[in-house]
C-alpha positions, 0 to 999 in steps of 0.5 A: 180957575174960573172967569165971570163976565159981567156987564152992567152988573149982570153976569153974562158969562162964565168960563174956566181955565186950567193947566192940563199938565204941571206947566203954563205953557198950555192952558185949557179953557172949559165950561164956556157959557154965555147967558142964552138972552145975551148970545149972538151979541159978542159976549162969548168972543170978547169973553174969550179974547180976554181970556187969551190976553190973560193966558198970554200976559199973566201965565206966559202961555203959548198955547190954549186949547178947549173941546166943543161938542160937535153939535154945538155949531154956535160955540164951534163957530164962535171958537173959529171966528176968534182964531182957534184951529181944528186939532187932527184927531186919531180918535174923536172923544164920545160922551154919553149925554142924556141918553145920546152919544155926542162927539167932542172936537178938539181946538187950539190956538197958538199965542 
């Protein structure tokens, strides 16, 4: 599922929500994007809070998870500010992006 955040008829953000397995007990956020001109104004937090409410009230999820690149500090602190917690990983996922290796941190929130 894809969600678009709009304010004053202007797109300010976007994210996806999917099931990592066949059940709705856990949902996973992905591709969380806020317009670069709108960052730092609370749009990301509000967008995700609405997504969490939707996950719980519509789907009955009891957990939401997401991944964030270690070098994306602003996104990481946004997720932490609304209650996501770090997940201990035996092995950190690594992705090659534009010729660089990026570590992906795992976070989750119990609903």
